[in-house]
N, C-alpha and C positions, 0 to 999 in steps of 0.2 A: 136300593139308595137313600140313605137318611135323611141327606138334604136336598132331594130331588127338587130343581128349578127354583131353589131359592137365590135369594141375593144377597151377598154380604160385600160390607167394606171393613178391610183390615187395616189399621194404621201400621207402619212400620213393619212394612210385607217385604221388604227387600231382601230380609236376609234373617237369619235366627230360627227366634219363636214364631215369629209374624210369617217367615216363607213357609216354615212348616205346616202352620195351620191352614194358610192360603192353599195349599196343594192338597191337604187332606179334605178340604170342604170340598174342592173342586173335584176329588176321588168319590165323594160322595153325594155328587150330581148339583153343585152351586155353582154359582155365575160369582166371580169377584173381583171388585176393584182393589188394586194393589195400590197403596199408599206407600211413598218415599218421600224423603226429605233432600237426598244428594246424590242415593246410587243410581243412576238411572239405569243404566247399563244392567245392574242385578235387579232392579223391577221388571226390566223388559223379559229378561230371563225368565222369571217366575210367570208373568203373564205369557209368556209364549209357552211355558211349560203346562200352563191350565190349560190352553187352549189345545195341546196335546192329548189332553185327557178329554174333549170334545165338548169344554164347557167355554163360555164367552169369559173375555179377561180384558180390563182395560189398566194401564199404569198412569197414575195422577201424583204429582209432585204438587206437595202442601204441607206447609209448616202447620202441623196442626193444634200448635199453641195459638194461633191467631185467627180469630173468628169469622175476619171476612174470607180467607183461605178455606175453613171448613166448612163456610156456606156454600163455595163454588164449589166444591168437592162433593157435598151430599146431592146438590142439584144435579152435577154430572154425573153420579150414580144413579140415579133415579133416571133420568134423562136415557142413558146408554143401557142400563138393566131392566127398566120398567117399573122397579120397586126396590125397596131395601127391607130385606128381613133379618139381618145380623149383623149386628156391629160388633167387631172386636177391638177395643180400645188396648192396643200392645206398643204403640210408639214410646220408647224412654231411653234416658241416658241416664250416666251415672257420672259420678267426682269423687274419687278416693283420694278426700281430705277428712281430716279430722274438723269438732267444730269451732277451733280457735283459728284455724288455717280458711276456713270458706270463707269468702267475700259476698257479700248481698248481691251481687250481680250474677254470681254463680249461683248463689241461693234462687234468685229469681228464677233463672234459667233451666234448670234442675226441676224445680216445682212445677213451672210452666209444661214442659215439657210432658212429664209423669204425671200429673195431677190436673191439672188448667185443661190440657188438652182431652182428656176422659170426659170432663163437664162439657165442654164445648160440643164436641161430638156426639156426646149421648142428646145433648138439648135438643141438638140441628134435625137429629134423626126420629127422636122420639116422637113426633108430630106424625110423622110418615107411618109409623108401627101402629100407633093411636089408631090412626084413622082406619087401618086396615084391619085392626084387632087381634096382631098378630107381632109378636117381635123377641127377639133375643138379644140383649147385650151383656157381652163379657169382657169384664176388665181385669187386665193383668197387674195384679199385685206383687209381692214377694213376702218371704219370711222375712226380710229385712224391714218391713212393718211393722211386723210381729213381734220380733225381739231385739232388734238392732243389729247389726254388725258392721265390718270394715267398711261399707259403700258408702259411709259417710251421712252427715245430718241432713243434708237437703232429698237426699234417696230414700231414706229410712222414712221422714217426714211425709213425704211425698206418696210412698207406697200406702202408710198406715191411712193416710188420708183417702186412696182409694176403696181401703174396706169400709170407711164411713161411708164414703159417697155410694158406693154398691147399696148398703144399707139404707139408705134414704131414698135412693132412686127404687129400690126393689118395694118400698111401700106403696110410693106414690103412683108406680105405672103398673102395680098387680090387677087393677081393677079391668083394664085395658087389656091384659092378657100379654104384655109384655114384660117379661122374665129378666131380672137384672141377676149375674153372679159373677164371682171374682174366683181367680184362680191364684193362689201364691206359689209358685216356684222357688225352687232354691237349687243352686248348683248345677244348672242344665249347661250342658255343654254348649255354648255359645261365646264370639268373641267379648260379651260383656265381662267373663271370667280372667281374660289372659292377661290382666296386669299382675297377676300373684306371683311371686318369686316361689322357687322350687321349695323353700322350706314351707310357705305358706300352702302350696299343691299339697304335699304331703301330711298336713295339719287339716285340710280341708278333706281328703279322700278319710283319712280316719276318723271321721266326725260322721263320716256318713254310714250307717249301719247294712245299706247294702253295697256298700266299697267300689261305689260306681259313680261317676257323674250322671247324669239324668239325661237322656236324648231328647232332642226337639220334639222328636215324634211321640215321646210317652207324654206331652204335654197336648198334643195337638190331637190326641184320640178322646183325652178328654173335654176338649172345645168343640168336637164334633157331636158329644154326647149330649152337654148343655143344650147347643144350638138345636138339636131332633126334638121329636117327641119324647124322648127317653128322659129328658129333663123336665116334663112339663110339670110338676109340683116340686118343682126346685126353684127358690127366689130368695136375693138376700143373703145366700150362703158364701161363704170363702173356702175354696176346698185345696189343700194342701196337697202339693207335688215334690216332695222333696226327700224320697227314699229314705224314710223314718227319722228324719231327724225334729227332735220336740223339744225347742229349747224357747220357751216362753214365760 
């Protein structure tokens, strides 16, 4: 088991990519705090599945764009699991609006959930990792932050910010053996894609050299690698998981 007896916090873990990563970590021997914002039943299901794999799990409701709630969540993870070795900043929302239609409040919320949350969670988890001399932080970026797309200006800007934040934290934390990397997925089969029209779906699939959507497990396997000793000399990287799309 590549993550035997490690303890992880995964934000936005009740569904989609977060759920897939949580279960992959558990299969590799990790205990997991399953963070969620509103889907308690789904978070309970994920926690139950983790326990079914023989690992400890807690589900914890927190708005990860709020510093006080993040602090309480990290404290709960450390108390319940004994330590925190891995953080996956996965929580995210999108808003399919153009730059001329996006309101100030919509911009603020999308940036807070996608970017500010990664900063807050990392800032509060990093001291634990630094003290123990080992840690892995994985930030969920997107090809939207590399080339812009239909996901809207706030989402694209936030995901570009994730890439910059990853590079900065990787340099700052490297002397303490705390590695920070980002994953940039594109077109993974989750609810975040389901706003597309039939015409947009056709165009989407035609744009992917592999001619299929990504499966959440495709990304989860990479997250396991980065969180394990396999990624011991990788930090500050943004790794594409996009089926061969290169439009930068």
